[in-house]
N, C-alpha and C positions, 0 to 999 in steps of 0.2 A: 846577415839576417834575412830570411826569406819571408818577411812580413808583407805579403802581397798575394793576390789571387793568381795572377799570371805574370811571368816575365817574357817579354817579346824581344827578340834580337833583330835589330835593324842594321843595315849597311848603307853608307853613303859613297857613291861613286861619281866620277866625272874627271875631266881634264885637270891638270895642275892650275892653280890660281883662280879657280872659279868660285872659291869661297866655302869649300866643304868644311874645313876646320872651323871657320868663323861661324857657320851655321850651327855646328855642334856646340861651340862655346856659348853662343847666344841662347840656345835652347836650354842648356844645362845650367849655365851660370848667369844668364841675362846680362852679358857684357860683351864688348867688342874690343879686339886688340888690333891696332893699326899695323904694327910690325909682327909678321907671323912667318916663321920659317916653313919651308915646304915639309909636308909630312914624310917621315921615313917609315915605310912599312905601313903600320896602322896606328891610330890613336883611338882612345876609348873614353866614353862618357856615359852617364846614366842619369835618369830622373824618374820620379814616381808621378803618376797621374791618377786621377779618379774619374772613371768613365762608367756611367750607368751603375753607380753604387759598387763598382769593383775597383780594387786597388791594382793598378797596372804599373809594373816597373819596365821601363824601356832601357835596354842595353844597346848602345849605338856605337858602331865601329866606323871610323872615318878612315878611308883607304887612300894610299898615295896614288897620284895620277900618273906618275912616271912609268914608262915601259919597263925600266929595270927592276921594279918591285912587283911586277905582275905575278910571279910565281908565289910570292908571299900573300898578296891580297886575294888571290883566287881561292885560297883555302878558307877565307872568311865568307865567301859567297855561300858555301855549304852551311846549312844550319842557320840561315837567316830567313825570317818570315816577312821582312819588309825591306824593300830596296828603293833608295832615293837617288834618282838620276839628276845630277845638277849640271847646269851650264850657266855661263855668264852672259847676260843680255847685251853686254858691250863687246862680245866676241863671237862672231859668226862661226869661227872655226870650232869653238867649244860646243856650239849648237849642232853643227854637222857631225861632230864626233859622238853624239848621243847614240846613234845607231850602233856604233862599235861597242859602246859600254852595255847597251841592251843585249847584244849578242853574247858578250862576256857573261852576263848574269844568267841568261838563258842556258848557257852551256854548263854552268856549274851549280846553280841554285836549285832548290826544290821547286816542284811544279805548282805549289800553292802560294808562292811568294807574292805579296801585295806590293805593287810598284806605283810610284808617282814621278812626274817630271817637275823639276823646280828651276825656274829662271831667276837667278840671283843678281844682286847689285842694281836693283831698280832705283836706288838713290842716285845713280849716275845716268839719269834719264837723257841728258843732253848728249851722251856718248852711245846711246842704244844702237845696236846693229841688227837686233832680232825683234820684230814687232810681236806684240802679245797675241794677235790673232793667228799669225803664222805658227807660233809655238803651240798654241791651243789646238789648232787643227792637227798638228803632228801628234800631239798627245792623244787626241781622240782617235786617230787612225790606229794607234797602238793599243787603245783601250785603257788608257791611264788618265787619272785626274791631273790637272795642270795648276801649278801655283807660281806666283811671282813673289819674291821675297827681297828683303834687305837685311843681310846679316849685321849691317852696321847700325841701323835704327831699330831692328827687331821686328819690322813690319811683316806680318803674316807668317813668321817663323813657327810659332807655337801651333798654328793651324795645320801646318804640314804634318807634324808628328801626331797631333791629336786625331786628325782625320784618318791617318793610316792605322793607328791603334784601334780606333773605333771600327774600322772595316775588318780588321783581323778578329776582333771580339765578336762581330756579327757572324763571321764564318764559323767560329767555335760554337756559338749559341745555336746556329742552324744545323750543326753536325757536319758541315763541309770539311772542317779540320778537326782532327783528333789531337787534342793537346798533350796526350800521353806519348805521342810519337816524337821523339827528340829530333828527328830529321827535319821537322818543321821549324825549329828554332824557337820553341816555346817551352817554358818550364812552369810547372804547377807549384804555387807557393803554399804557405801553411794556413792561410785563412780562407774560409768560405768555400773551399773545394774539397770534395771527397771522391776518391777513386772508388770504383765498384768494389774492389777488394777490401776497401777500408770500411765498408758498411758493417756495423756491428749487428750480428744476428742474435735474436733473443735466445737466451739459454733455454734448453728443453727442461721442463720441470720433471724431477724424478718421480717415477711411478711408485705408488704405495705398495709395500711388500708385506705379505702375511707370513710370519715365521711360525712354524709349528714347533711343538715341544721337542720332537725328534731332531729338527734342524738345530735348535738351540743347544741340545746336548752334544751334537756332533761338533759345533763350533767351539764349545768349551774344551772338548778333547783335543782340538787342533791348536789350542792356546789362545783363543779369542777370535773375534769376528773381523778385526781390522788389520 
């Protein structure tokens, strides 16, 4: 059922074990799973939000971080309007690999994609290897918003997705993004939105006709007027 104003396609990328699947599960189901197998290819989840009186459906693709699945996951970069770059605050290597993931998205995604950087696992503060200010400065340099989350406790998880959805909606309302162009990873739903071609034009009223006696006789000869 497409009972929404818009559907936005988001993609989550980052190294293996940074908590991408757990972020998705926390956002869609409000739960955390301690034991989680590595994603094979892609996983999928969705959730509806209400933003500025509009019903927004988020369709979120969680991609595998392993190199062996790159050919599969790259196809999901295309047609996504939101990209979430995730690293683990307890792993400096995953933070340094953000540049690699950013370049991946740049190479395959549309030019209007909205992106944010997320530092996950802040519940493990005593094991932190990447400080908040360092990560924030990196995000600002790239022109992205920065969030820190805990997929385990749910802290700040909803805020990531809601903020991104709100930014995309602003771009639609301002005319920067045309939601009818499927390349942007947006679908128009059945409520509250009308395309230009869907506008019902008022019917033209028939003009009054004056029928003469000779016209009436001719119609009768032809077997009627209809």
